[in-house]
ZADREN-920174 format. One record per residue (C-alpha): x, y, z; residue in one letter. Coordinates in steps of 0.05 Angstrom, whole numbers, plus 5000, padded with zeros to 4 digits. Layout:
<rs>
XYZA ...
</rs>
This chain:
<rs>
574791097310M 568291467320I 567791817386K 560191947411P 558392617437L 560492727509N 555993077563T 559393757552R 558693727478Q 551393587485R 550294157530Q 553894627481Q 550194417420I 542794337452R 540795097450N 544895337394L 542295787339S 542995607268A 548396127260A 552195867323A 551395167298L 554595317234V 560295657271N 560995057319H 561494527264L 566694927219A 571195087284N 570194477329H 569693887285H 574793617236T 571492987214G 564792857181F 562592337227A 563092827291D 559493367246M 553792907229L 553092677301A 552893387325A 547893587270L 542992997285V 543393217360Y 541693917342W 535593697304F 533593157356R 533293727411C 528994127370G 523993557362G 518893427302A 515494057310D 521294467296D 524994067243A 522894397183E 524195107211M 530994887235R 533394617168I 531095257135I 534795687186A 541095247177L 540695357100Q 540296137110N 546096117161A 550695757111L 548796227059R 550796857104L 557096527127N 560396287057P 567596147093G 564595707147Q 560095367091C 566295227053A 569894917108L 563994447124I 563094287051G 570394087042E 569893627100V 563193307073L 566293187002H 572892957029H 569092407069W 564992257010L 571192126971R 573991677026Q 568091307051V 566890597039H 559590637011L 559589916980Y 558989547047P 552889977067G 549789897004F 550089147004V 548189057079S 544889607111V 537489467111G 538788737087L 538588107124F 545187757134S 546787187086R 549286807148Q 542286607166G 537186817223F 540286437281M 547386667265R 544887387255E 540787367319M 546987137358G 551487657325T 546688217344R 546387957415L 553887937421Y 554588637387D 549888867441R 553988697499F 560788757466N 560389287407P 565089217348P 570289797335P 567290337290Q 570590707232S 569191377209A 570691157138Q 565190637141D 558090837124L 554790317168R 558390567229D 557291287213V 549691207206L 549390757269K 553291237312Q 549091887289A 542191567291F 539791197347D 532890957315G 528691187372R 527191957367Q 530392107299D 524691787256P 519592327280A 523792967261W 526592617194L 519692517172N 517793217180R 523293487131I 521693417056A 527493077016P 527893736973A 530394107036Q 536193617044W 537593726970E 537894436981I 542794427038L 547093946997Y 547094446939R 548894986984I 555094597015L 557194356942S 556695106915E 561995326967H 566694736954T 571494626895G 569194336833A 574393846829D 572693576899A 565193526880V 566593136817R 571492686850S 566092486906S 560992386850A 565291926814A 566991556878H 559491466888F 558491206819E 563990666825H 561090416894E 554190406871S 555890016810L 559989536850H 554389456897A 549289296839M 553688766808E 555088426874M 547288496894L 545388126827S 550187546839I 547387446906W 540187386880V 542786916824A 545886516875A 539586426921E 536586036865E 539885396884L 537985426957D 535384806982G 529285067012D 527285456954L 527584836908I 523484476959R 518185016956I 517885006882D 521784486843K 520684836779R 526885276795L 530784666769L 527084666700E 525785416681I 530085956664D 530086336726S 529187056726P 534287096783F 539586876739V 536887356679A 537187936726L 544787776742Q 546487756669R 542688406652E 545888766714M 552788536691T 551388866622Q 548589506653L 554389576702T 559589496648H 556289966598H 555790496657A 563490396674H 564990526599A 560591146600R 564591436655L 570791426610G 566491666547D 561192146565A 558792106488D 556591386498L 548991316493A 545491146555P 543990376569Y 536690176557D 534689956623D 527389716606S 529688996605H 533289036672A 526189276700R 522388706665V 527388236702M 526388566769I 518988536762D 519387766741Q 524387666803C 518787996849R 513287536821Q 517586936829Q 519087126902I 511587246909A 510086546885R 515086286935L 512086646990K 504886396972R 507585716968R 511485787035G 505886057071T 500585607042G 498684937063A 502784457026G 510084717024A 511484897097G 516085477123S 521085567173S 524886147203M 530385997156A 525786047095V 522686677120A 529286967129H 531686797059L 525587037023L 525687697065E 532787787043R 531187636974L 525688176972T 530588667006Q 536088576955T 531488646894V 528589276925N 535889556941R 537889356869L 531989756836E 533790326882A 540990366858L 538190246787L 533890856797N 539791296812I 543991046755Q 538191126702T 535491816728A 533092286671A 536492926704N 540293166762S 533693316801A 531192606791E 537692316810R 538092736875S 530892496893H 532591776887H 539291856925I 535692226980L 530591646983R 535991136990L 539591557041A 533191577084G 531990807082H 539590707098L 538991177156I 532890847182Q 535790147172A 541990347200G 539090577264A 535689877272N 541789507247H 542989207315Q 535689177337S 533788477359I 526488617357G 526688887288S 529988257259L 525287797303W 518888137276R 521588167202S 523487417200S 517387187239V 511987487197R 512087017140M 512986417188L 506886657227S 502986747161Q 504686007144S 502285757212I 495686207211T 494385987138Q 494685227161N 490485447216T 485485777170S 485185157127D 482884737189H 478385287212G 474285227150E 472084537177H 469284847242Y 464585337197I 457385077181T 454085417122R 447984997111N 443284537151R 446883887133R 453484207161E 449584447219Y 446783827243W 453083487228G 456783967278M 451283787328L 452483047317R 459883127325S 459683587386A 454883087417A 460282567407G 465082957436A 460483087499G 460882317510V 468282287513I 468482927558I 463782627607A 468182017611L 474582467617M 471582877672A 469882277711L 476481967705L 480082607725K 475482617788I 477681917803R 485082037793I 484382597845G 481682097893E 487481597888L 491881947938G 497981987892F 503082577901S 501583227866E 506983107812G 504482387797F 497282637795T 498683177749T 501982707703L 495982267697L 491382837690V 495683127632C 495382457600L 487782397611N 486783097580Y 491682997526G 489482297503L 482482467513G 482983047465F 486782607415V 481482077422L 476182617405V 479882827344H 480882127315I 473681977322L 471982627284H 468182947340F 468483667356T 469884067420I 466384707418A 471785107451T 477184887399K 473385287344Q 475285997358P 483085907351A 481585587281M 475785997259T 479486667274A 484286517219A 478786397169S 476187127193V 482487437184A 483287137112A 476487467095E 478788087124V 485188087085Q 480688017023R 476288567041N 476689166998D 471989577045K 466189536999G 459189387018R 459488716986A 465488507020Q 463088747090S 456788307074A 460887707062R 464987837129L 458787967169A 455887317140G 462186947161L 461887197231L 454686967236L 456686297208D 462286247262V 457586477319N 452085957297R 457085427292S 460485537357Q 453585587393S 450784887365I 457584607381A 457284837453V 449884567454V 452183907436G 458283877482N 454384147539V 447783787530S 450583087522V 456383187574A 451183357627I 446482777602G 451782257601V 454182487674A 447182457703M 445881757664V 452381437694L 450781767764S 443781467763L 446580777738A 451580747794V 446380877845F 441280417817Y 446879847817W 450779997879Q 445580387920G 450180987932Q 451881657897T 457481667849M 460582277886L 461082417957S 457483067985A 464483397995E 466383247920T 460183467894S 460284127934A 467184247911Y 465184157836L 459184617848V 463485167880H 468785127825A 463585327773N 461785977809Q 463586587773P 466587017829L 466986567893A 470286037853G 474186497809L 471386067746A 471086687698L 478386827717Y 480386097705Y 476286057639A 480486617611A 486686207630I 483785607592A 482386077538A 489486297531V 491685537524W 485985447474L 488785997433F 495685697441C 493185037420S 491085317352G 497985637342I 501084957362I 496584627309A 498385097256G 505985027275F 506184287270F 501884287204D 506784777179N 512284307202R 509283687166A 509284077105D 516584317113Y 518983637128L 514883287077Q 512382817129L 508282337085A 513782247036Q 518582077091R 514081577123I 512781227058Q 520081187045D 522381027117H 527580407115P 525080137184W 517780197170L 518579897097S 520879197131K 514479157172I 509479487129M 507179407060R 507580047013P 499780167014A 499780137093T 505680607096R 502481087044K 495681127084R 499581237150L 503881727118G 498082127091E 494082097155Y 499982337199L 501482907148H 494183127149Q 493083077225N 500083237252Y 497783917275G 491283697301S 494383107339L 499883517371M 495484107384G 489883687422N 494983337461F 499383917483L 492784267496F 491083767546G 497983817575V 497484527585L 491184447618L 493383927667G 499984287683L 496384967702T 493784787768G 500384437789Y 504185087770I 499185467815G 500384907871H 508285027866L 508285767864T 502685937910G 499086297853L 492086307837P 492585897773L 487685347746D 483085227687I 475785217673R 473284907612H 465884957594V 465484227574A 468583937633F 464484437676A 458384157647S 460283477658A 462183607731N 455283967739L 451583337714G 455582897765Y 454383387823A 447283487806A 445482747802A 449382567864S 446583127909T 439183127880G 440183897863M 433284237855D 431384537788I 432485217805G 439485117831S 441184687770F 439285207722L 442885727763L 449485297759N 447885167687L 448285907674L 454985937708F 457285397662V 454885787601L 458486397626M 464885957629I 463885767562G 462786527536V 469386697566V 472586097535N 470286227467L 471186977462W 477587057496V 480786517453S 477386797391F 479887517408A 486987287419L 487386857354A 484087387313L 489187907337V 495087467313V 491987247249A 490587977230L 497688187246R 500887567212A 496587797150R 497988527160E 490388627156A 485789067197R 478689027209L 477489767184G 470990077200N 467589697257I 461290097247G 460889877176T 461689177194L 456189227249L 451889547201A 452888957156A 451888427210V 445288837229A 442988807157A 444488077155E 440187927220V 434688347193K 434487987128A 435087307160R 433387357233P 433786607242L 440886647214S 443586747285L 441286047306V 439285657246F 442785617179P 440285677105P 437985007074K 443784957029N 449285376994E 444985686941V 440285956990E 445986277031A 449386596965T 443086906945A 441687197013A 448587487016E 447787746950E 441088116969E 444488417032I 450388666988A 445689066942K 
</rs>
């Protein structure tokens, strides 16, 4: 049982000098776990700035007090002979084999009801001594060589038999860990998720199994050398080749898992991360076993110890487990989003005019959706039922826009941000790479601008035409003066809180991109197309060709359909949540705001000055919609890819150079891809 330091002990240790600490450790602590906890607390109290000075002072104090140094050294090596190192080598810093959800549940339970701790278990000793919050700061200030000197001082004053016995125990434990880790790596080969990602695992001679065979031979040879010192060292070159091949195989699985086509899940992310960690731990133990001399061996041991200390401190951390597991899944989601984002970027005039036509088509649908939403509000239903109808209006309307291959401008940022992040990930910070990224940003800005023009102009035009048609046929305005005034007021930036509500809509736009990427990833993971083609019920009512077309369409559009529908639901629910809670919650969407402006202007006979002012308000809503959602999506995509924008000044200079060389590129694309590439190369020179 390990007892944590109590308040009195902490007060005693806090301000001790190095010599007083050595005396305290030798006379007040009989177990190494207690000694380590006291030593770590002493360093922690000194902070990062005093860490190096303190370890040097501790070394000098041990040299000047050989009797006390011998007592501490005996306790250390007695613990090293008794401690169970193997469980720590195969678990600390490695994801559990019980899976993500079980591991998360275990950590949550252990947080509220901690398990008993043993001073003979490396995992428990590290967990007790290092808290994981303050310790990395001072640990990173101390060079590994200083810890090696400290260990050598303690060992010099300890009996030679005790030192040899602890070294032999370490050797046996590490060899056992190496053999077990290699078995685990080989066993992962037949995991169903890995075979789904890469079916070649069933056909090729897997490097995972080859590594296990090589590690078995190496560990058997190392055990033989413990009894026969004259036996030649084992040639580890083949083992290192196998480790490299395992890493290459894992990298291929990660690429297929994060790319469109295979799909990922938290379980797959957890598995591949565990494989990576296991191979890295194997290599760390191999480096110790095959070190050329004692200095190199000590260096590798200290590196492993540092990793175990850091990992042990985070062993019960919920956040670290979540961040590590979610990284690959988020890469897969943003990769799918990036693939769809390419369709929203225009790079030549054909694509540019195509985007305008597509956005214009969406403007027609948006105008009709806006009118239907107004009519739903006038029916007098309860708030809950009205919200349901509004959600269906938004959700099914956006789905219809997608089915008809139209484009809503505000859907672009969440998609195109992932494409920008992909370019940033490839950026080597060279001038040519910055030029390409600058060109991409201009392409994105131009594509979004023309889409806004298409949405807004057509939505306003259709709304006015419908309003005038109703007035011509029925002799009355489409909207009442009260409704028109409400719609105009709702678009005002400050009085109507339009910009604030536009930011809320932008958050839902960002979420819709994540939702789309998630469901696209889910379709790949489930192999949705194949499931539909082979579905036993559908096979009774559909021909094979029909099932194939249906399966392929749903597979390719699953994310877009779900993202659009759920985006509409989020928009519809926001106002209702505000109604229930009394909070100022609502949404403003540039396309709907423009349609509402068209209906209100035609119904009230708005003068040209007021119309232009309100059109400016609508465009301000659009700016907030676009840039807030783009910023959020870009941050998430960059974090998922572990990429950074780097030098913003260099990027802005590249954008300025691009605009200077092609001023019209801000609003008008080159004629074709060849012209665009030539201009980009000219900028890069």
